[in-house]
N, C-alpha and C positions, 0 to 999 in steps of 0.2 A: 796836422788836422786830426780831430777826434774821429775815431772810426766806430762804426756800429759793431757791437760785440754780440756774437751768438754763442750759444752753449758749446757748439762744436769748436769754435775758435778758442774759447776759454779753455776747453779740455786740451786742445792741441798745444796751446801756449804753456800750460802748466806741465804737461807731459814732457815737452821739450826742455824745460828747465829742471827736470828730474827732482821734483819736490817729494821725495820720500814716500811716494804712494805705491810704487811697484812692490816692495816687500809685503805690504799689507794685503795686496790683491790675491796673494796665493792662498790666504786662509779666510778671507772675508766671508765666503759663502759656506764655511763649515757650519753644520747644524749646531746650534747652541742649546744647552739645557735651559728650560724655561726659568729655572731658578738662578741662572747666571746673572750677576749684576749687569745692568745695561750701560752702554757707553753712549753718551749724548753729545753730539757735535755742537758745541756752544757757538751759536751764530755761524754754524758751519765748521770749517777748519780754519778759524780766525787767527790761529798762530802762524799760518803759512800764507794766506792771501787776505785781502780786505774783507771784513766781516759782512754778513748779510748780502752776499752776492751769489748768483747762481754758480759761479766758479767755486766759491767757498763751500756751498752745500754739496756740489758734485765731488769735490776733493774729500770732504768728510765721508761720503758714501764709499768712495774708493779706498779710503784708509780704514774702513771697517766699523764706522759708527753704526749703532743700532737705530738711533734716532737723530734727526737733524732739528735744530731749534731756531725757528724764525720768531723774532719779536715783531708784533704787529701794531701798526699805527694806520691812520686813515688820511687819504687825500681829500681835497676840497669837494670832489665829486663822489666821495664815499667808497673809494676803492681801498682795500687793505693792501698795504705794502710792508716789506720787511726792512725795518730800521731799528737800531737799538733805542732810539728816542725819536719823538716827533720833531725835536730840534736837530736839524741836519747840518747846522754849523752854529757854533756858539762863540760869542765875542767876549773879550775882556772889557773892562771899563775904558781902556785906552783905545778900543776899536780893533785891537789885534785878535787873531783867531785863537781861541783857547782849545777848541776841539771841533773837528769836522769829519763827517763821514761822506760828504759829497763836495763837489767843487763850486757850490752855489755862491760862496763868498767871493769867488773870482769871476762871477758872471755879471757884467754890468747891467744886462737887461733885466736882472732880478734885484738890483740894488734897492728899489723901492719896496720890496717885500720884507725887508728887515723890520723886525718888530720886537718889542719887549712884552713878554707875557709872564703871568704867574702860573706855573705848572706845579701842582701838588704843594703849594705854599712857597715855592722858590721862584724868584724873579729871574728870568733868562732873557738875554738879548741875542737875537740871531734870526735864523730862518726856520720855518716850521712846515711840515708836510701838509697840514690842513689849509695852508694858504696857496697851495699849488694844485692844479688839476693833474690827473695822471699823465696826460700828454705833456704837460710842462715838466713834470718830475722826470719823465723819461729822457728829457734832453740833458739832464745832469749826469755826471759820472761819479762813481764811487771813489773814495780815497781811504787810505789806511788811517784808522782812528788813533793809533799810537806810533806815529812815525819816528819819534826819537828812540823808542825801545825796539820796535820791529822795522828797522830800516830796510831790510831786504824786501819787505812787503810793499814798500813804496814803489817798486818797479812796476807794480800793477795799477798804480794810480791812473785814473782817466780811462781805463780799459773797459769797465763794467757798468751796466745800468743798475738802477734801483729795481729789484724784482717785485712783482706783485705776489701775494700769497698764492694766487692761482698758479702762477708760473712755478713756484716752489712745489706745489702739489703735482703739477705735470711732470716736473723733473723726477720726483720720487716715484710717480706712477711708471715712468719710462724705465727707471732703474729697477723697479720690482719686476716689470715685464721681462727685462733682460735676464734677471736672476731666474725667473721661471723657465725661460727658454734654454738657459744654460743647463739647468737641472734636467730638462727633458732630453737635451742632446746627450748628456752624460749617462743618464740612467733610466730614461723613459718615464712613463706615468708613475711608476712606483717611487721614483726619486722625488716626486712632488710632496711626498709626506714630510720631507726634510725642508720644505720651503719655509723660510722665515722672512717676512717682509720688513723692509726698512720703514720706520715709523716717523711721524712728525710730532713736534712738541711745541706748539705755538703758545706765545705769551700775549695776553691782552695788556698793552701798555697804557697806563693812566686811564682806566675805564671811566672813572667818575668825570674826569676832565672832558673826555670825548662825548660822553652822554650830555654834558652841560652845553656843548656847542652843536648838538644835534647830529653827531656822527658816531652813534653807538657802534661798538666793535663786535658785539656778541651775535647779532642777527646775521650779518654777512659772513661771519666766521662759521656759524653752524650751517648756513646755506651752502657754502663752498665745501665743507667737509662732507655733507650729505651728497652733494653732486659727485664727489670723487669716491664714494662708497664707504665712508667711515661711519659705521653704525654699531652701537652696542658696546658693552663693557670690554669685549675682546678686541675691539678695533685697535690697530697700532697707532694710537694717538694719545697724548696727554695734553689737556688744556690747562694752562697755569696762569696764576694772577697773584700779585702782591696784595690786592684788595680782597675783601671777604664777601661783600654784598653781591658782586657780580657772579662769583662762584656759586653762591646760594641760589641766585636766580637761574644760573645755567643748570644746576642740579634739578630744578623743577621742569626744565625744558628738554634735557637730553640725558641719556644714560652713558654718554662717552666719559672716559676716565678724567677726573679733575684733580689738580694739584694745587694745594695752598702753599704759596711761597712765604718763607719766614726769613727775615733779616736778623742780624745780631744786634740791631739797635732800632729805635723809632717805633712807629706803629702804622698799621694800614691807613692809607689816606682817607678812605671812607669812614673809618673810625674817628679820625680827627674832625672831619666835616660834621659828623652826627653828634659829637661830644662824648663818644665812648672813650673812656680813659685807658682801656686795655692796650697793651703794647705787644710787639712780637714776642717778647720774653714771656708774657703771660700766656700767649697761645702755644708756646713751646713747652709748657708744663704738662704734666700728666692729665690734668683736668681740661686744659686748653686743647690738647690733642684729641681727647675724647669728644669734645664738641666738634672739632674739625672732621672727625670720622662720621659725623652725621650728614655731611654734605660733600665730602671729598674722598678720594681714593688714596691720597698720599700727600706728603709734604716735600717741598723742595727747599732745603735749608742752607743757609750760610754755613760753611764748614766750621766756623767758630762756635756754633750752637752744639755741634757734636763733639769737637775737641777744641777747647779754647786755646788761644795762644798765650803763653806766659813768657815775657821777655823775648818775644820773637820766636819761641820754640813751642812745639806741641806740648800742651799740659795734660791734665788728667781728663779722660773722657767723661762726658755727662751721661745721663741715662736716657737721653732723647730717643735714640734709635730703638732701644728696648721698650720704652714707653709707647712709642708710635706703633711698633709691632704688636704690642699687647692689645691695642684697640683696632687692629686690622689695617693700619696705614702702611704704605710703602714709604721709604725714605730715599730721596735723591739729594745729593749735596752739590753745591756750587761754590766757586768755580776752580777747577784744577788747571793751573797754567804752569808751563815748564820753565819759564824764565826765573832766574834767581830772585828778581824783584818781588815775585809773588809767592815764592816758596817759604815755608818755615825755615829758619836759619840752619837747622841740622841737615837740610837737604840741599843747601847751596853748593855749587861746584867751584865758585870763585867769588871775588869781590865785585866782579862786573855784573851789574843788574841784568844785562841783556843775555848773558850766557845761560845755556840750559843746564839745569841741575837735575837732581834725582827725583823726577816726578813720580816714577814708579814706587819709590819708597814712601812718599806721601800718600799715594793712592792706597797702597797696601795697609797702611795704618788705619784707614777708614774702612776698608773692606773687611779687615779683621773684626770690626765691631758689628758686622752684619749689614752694612750699607747695601741698598738694593740697586743703586745706580749713581752715576756722577756725570756732571757737565765738565767738558774739557775743551780748551782751545786747540789742543793737539791730539785729535782722535787716533792718529797712528800710534803715538806713545801710550795713550790711554788704553787702546785695544791690546797692545802688547802687555801692559801691566795687568789688565783684567784676565787675559788668557793665561799668563804665568801664575796668577793667583788661583785660578780654577785648576790648572794642571797640577799644582802643588797640593791639591785636595783641600784648599781653604785652610 
C-alpha cells in the first residue's frame, strides 16, 4: 500500500540508507567567501534520490549545496509544482513508457487524461501537470527518471509526492532557520555574521506555452518569493529561463537576480514563435551577452559553450566566460554529473556508463576558467570539488 510521505520520514529513510551525506555535514556550514563558485543542487540531489522531491532537495542541502534548483510547471488550478517537465510520463509510439517522473501511467483512474500535445514545437504523448488539480497530482508518487542508469535510486520509487514550489520554499526556510540556530548555539550573536543562507534557483519551464493556456508562471512565482522574503538584488535566489521575453518582462517587475539559460543548439522558443532568427549561439557571442546584460544578471550555459567536446573529450575553451564577465554577467554551467555516461571521456573510470568517474576533474577544468557556479546532480561530490579548488588557491 502506498504510504503518505512526510519530510521527516524521507530524512529518516535516507539517513538509514547512509547516502553519503554525513561527511558533507561536517563542513556545510563553514562560512564561504562570497567569491567562491556556488554549488547548485540540480533538481536537488538527483544523483542519489528521485529528482524534484522534498527528499532530493533536503539531501542536497545536507550535502552542502549553496542553492537548490526546482523546475516549475503549473497544475490545472494554477499551483506551481516542481517537475522537470509538465509531461510527467511520456509514451513511445507503441504505448510503452519512454520516460516517467511519476506513476501516472500505472494509475487506471487517470488513463483518460492521456493526451498528445505540442510543447515548444515537439509533439508529446503522455500525461501533463496542467490536466491535473493539485489534489489529484498529490495522489501520484515520484519515480526515478533514469532507472536503467541510476538503478539504486529506484528503491525510492512510490515513496515521495510531487512537491509544490511553496513546499520547497518552506523546506529551505526551515533549513536556514536551523542554520541560524546552530550558529547562535555555537557562537552567540557574533556568529551570525557568518550566516550564509541556502538559496533557491527556480526555472520557469515553457513559459510561452503556459501563457498560451492561461497559466502564467511568473505572477505566482513572484508572489511566493515575496511571501517568503526574497527581495532585491542580494536575495539568495536566481530566476532562470530558456526563453528571453519572460525574463525581460520579469526585469521590469522585479529586482531579483535573473539568469538567461543558453543551450549549445537551437534557439529560445519565444524567438521561434516571433520569427526572430537568432539562436542560442548568437546570444553566446560577445554582442549577444552584452544584450543579455541589459536585463539579466548572469547566464546559465551548457558546458559545451564554455569548453566544447571534441571526439568525446574536452577541447579548446571558448571566450564565453571572459566575455560574460566583461559585461558584468555571472556564468553558471550545467550539468555536471558523476556517471561515466555523462563525463568527457578523459574523466571516465571504466567502460560501465553507470560507474562514477572523475567528476572533480571535470569541474576543476571549468573552475580554472573562472566559472562562477555549476549545477550538479551529486552536490556532495560537487561541494568537495569546489572546496578543494578554493583550498588550493584557485
